[in-house]
Structure formats: C-alpha cells, structure tokens
C-alpha positions in Angstrom: 26.8 -0.7 7.5 28.3 2.0 10.3 31.5 3.2 12.2 31.6 5.5 15.3 34.6 7.2 15.9 36.3 10.6 17.9 36.7 14.0 17.0 39.5 15.2 19.9 39.5 18.9 18.6 37.9 21.5 16.9 36.6 21.3 13.4 37.5 23.5 10.5 36.2 21.9 7.7 34.4 18.0 7.4 33.9 17.2 3.6 32.6 13.4 3.0 33.6 11.7 -0.8 31.1 8.7 -1.1 30.7 6.2 -3.7 28.3 3.1 -4.2 27.6 0.3 -6.6 24.0 0.2 -5.7 22.5 3.6 -5.1 23.4 4.6 -1.6 22.4 7.0 1.2 24.7 8.8 3.8 24.1 8.9 7.0 26.3 11.1 9.9 25.2 11.5 13.4 21.6 11.3 12.4 20.7 12.9 9.8 20.7 11.9 5.9 24.0 13.7 4.2 22.7 16.0 1.4 19.4 15.8 -1.4 20.6 13.4 -3.1 18.4 10.6 -4.3 19.3 7.4 -6.3 22.8 7.9 -5.8 25.3 7.5 -7.4 24.3 8.7 -10.8 23.9 5.8 -13.7 27.1 5.9 -15.9 28.8 3.4 -18.3 31.0 1.4 -15.9 33.5 0.3 -17.5 34.7 4.5 -19.0 33.7 6.3 -15.2 32.7 6.1 -12.1 31.0 8.8 -10.5 31.4 10.0 -6.6 29.7 12.5 -4.1 31.6 15.0 -2.2 29.4 16.6 0.1 30.2 19.5 3.4 29.7 17.9 7.0 31.6 20.5 8.7 28.0 21.2 10.4 27.2 17.7 11.4 31.0 16.7 12.1 31.1 17.8 16.1 33.7 17.4 18.6 32.5 13.9 20.9 31.3 10.6 19.4 30.1 10.8 15.5 28.5 8.0 13.9 28.7 7.9 10.0 26.4 5.3 8.3 25.4 3.9 4.9 22.9 2.4 3.2 23.5 0.3 0.3 20.6 -0.7 -2.4 20.4 -2.5 -5.4 21.0 0.3 -7.8 21.2 -0.2 -11.4 21.5 -3.8 -11.6 20.3 -7.1 -13.3 16.7 -5.9 -13.2 17.6 -1.9 -14.8 16.9 -2.3 -18.6 18.8 -4.2 -20.6 19.5 -0.4 -23.1 20.6 1.3 -19.9 24.2 0.4 -18.5 24.0 -2.0 -15.6 26.7 -2.7 -12.6 26.5 -7.1 -12.0 29.0 -7.4 -9.8 28.5 -7.1 -6.1 27.4 -3.9 -4.0 30.1 -2.2 -2.7 30.5 1.4 -1.1 33.6 4.0 -0.2 33.6 6.9 1.8 36.7 8.9 2.8 35.3 11.7 5.4 38.4 14.0 5.4 38.6 16.7 8.2 40.9 19.8 8.5 41.1 20.9 12.2 41.7 24.1 13.1 45.3 24.2 14.2 45.8 22.9 10.9 45.9 19.3 11.4 44.1 17.0 9.2 42.9 13.2 9.0 40.3 11.2 7.9 37.8 8.6 8.4 37.4 5.6 5.5 35.7 2.9 4.8 37.9 -0.5 5.9 37.3 -3.5 7.7 37.1 -2.0 10.9 33.2 -1.2 9.7 30.7 -3.0 10.6 27.1 -4.3 8.5 23.9 -5.9 9.5 20.8 -6.4 7.7 18.6 -3.2 7.1 15.0 -2.6 7.6 14.8 -2.1 3.6 14.3 -5.8 2.9 13.9 -4.8 -1.9 14.6 -2.1 -3.8 14.3 -2.0 -7.6 14.1 1.4 -9.5 11.2 0.6 -11.6 9.4 -1.2 -8.5 10.1 0.8 -5.7 10.9 -0.7 -1.9 9.6 -2.6 1.1 10.3 -1.3 4.4 10.1 -3.9 7.3 9.6 -1.7 10.3 10.4 -4.8 12.5 14.1 -5.0 11.7 15.0 -0.7 12.6 17.7 -0.4 14.3 16.8 2.6 16.2 19.7 4.8 16.5 22.0 2.7 13.8 23.9 6.1 12.4 24.5 7.7 16.1 27.3 7.7 18.1 26.9 5.1 21.1 24.1 2.9 19.2 25.1 -1.0 20.7 26.0 -2.7 17.7 28.0 -5.5 19.1 25.6 -8.1 17.3 26.2 -6.5 14.0 29.7 -8.2 11.5 32.4 -6.8 10.5 32.3 -5.6 6.9 34.4 -7.1 4.3 36.5 -5.7 2.5 36.8 -6.2 -1.1 38.6 -5.0 -3.8 38.1 -1.9 -5.8 35.9 -1.0 -8.7 37.9 0.8 -10.7 41.4 -1.1 -11.3 41.5 -0.7 -15.2 39.1 2.2 -14.8 39.4 5.8 -15.8 39.2 7.9 -12.2 36.6 8.4 -10.4 34.7 11.5 -11.3 32.7 13.8 -9.0 28.6 14.1 -9.8 25.6 16.2 -9.8 23.1 13.4 -9.1 19.2 13.3 -8.6 17.5 15.1 -5.5 14.2 14.7 -4.3 12.0 18.1 -4.3 8.7 18.9 -2.5 5.5 18.2 -4.2 4.1 21.5 -4.8 0.2 22.6 -5.4 -0.7 24.2 -8.1 -1.7 27.7 -7.6 -5.8 27.2 -9.0 -7.7 23.9 -10.6 -10.1 23.9 -13.4 -12.2 21.5 -15.0 -12.6 23.3 -18.5 -16.5 22.1 -19.9 -16.5 21.1 -22.9 -17.6 23.3 -26.0 
C-alpha cells in the first residue's frame, strides 16, 4: 500500500508510528525505514498490540514524498498452535507526525486515500520463507511520482483494538550482518 504527500516547509522532526497485523515493512521515499524484521513482535493479541516508532526526520523532505507498507501474513494460521496467532484479516496503521521548524504540525495517516496493489511477494510464512516473483515488481512504487492509476483504494477496516488494552511500543527483531569467524580449524581425533 502507498500514499504520496507533499511537505511544503522545513521539517524540524518527523516520527512514524506503525502497526501491522501481519508483518510489515515501512518504506519512505524509496528506502526501508529501520532495521526491524518480522515486525511487529508476536503478542497475546487480546491483551497487547505492539507498534513501532521511527525517527524519519532525515528521510522526510520538502517537496513530494511517498510512504509505502508491505504487509505479510505474520503470525497467522500457519504459526505454531502453541503460539499466539492473529486469525483475522491483515491490516496496518501508520501515523506520520511532522513538526515543522515554525512550530506547526501535520500528520499523514492511513485511510481510504491510500492505494493498494498485489506485491511481488506472493507467499510468506515464518517456517517456509517467502516466494518473490520479480515479474510482479512495481518499480519505484515507494517513491513520489509513481504511476499508481491502476492501484485500488485501500479498504478502511475496524481498528483491531476495540475492547483490547492500548497499543504499546516494542523493541522488535532486526537483521544483523553475517560475520565470519576470525579463524577456522578442523581438530583431528585423538
């Protein structure tokens, strides 16, 4: 899903608050935001829903901007029967709060003005990985000026939190670079 917006004055601070049911990846102006993977963290969904916050001040710019969200299956029916699973339809919430140098504020939020299209990620699962079909790529889908006329409006659905405790922030998981050991050896049997 994607949304274009224009920033018309100098940004003092921009913070993105995002929540997904399945996993999400937030993108802004063509770049992945943060290092998180398998976000949001798994939780007992009827007791706590965790969101993530990112400082995006350096990515938000005066002029045209684009926010994008990839939304995957997450901890759904294929997840361990002993773990917490989200069994309802996937959904996402984004609130991008912008504070301008002159003290005024604005927000970009998920609503029916966002657009959606199928992703090149045609399958994803915590145990079986993902299937990526490069033929379905939409070049520059997460940048300002992308031709999204064939995309469809996002569906507005009920909040996942009625009757549940408030959302909470999370640390989440992140990918770390692979490191090579400083030395290798093959001990010989005695």
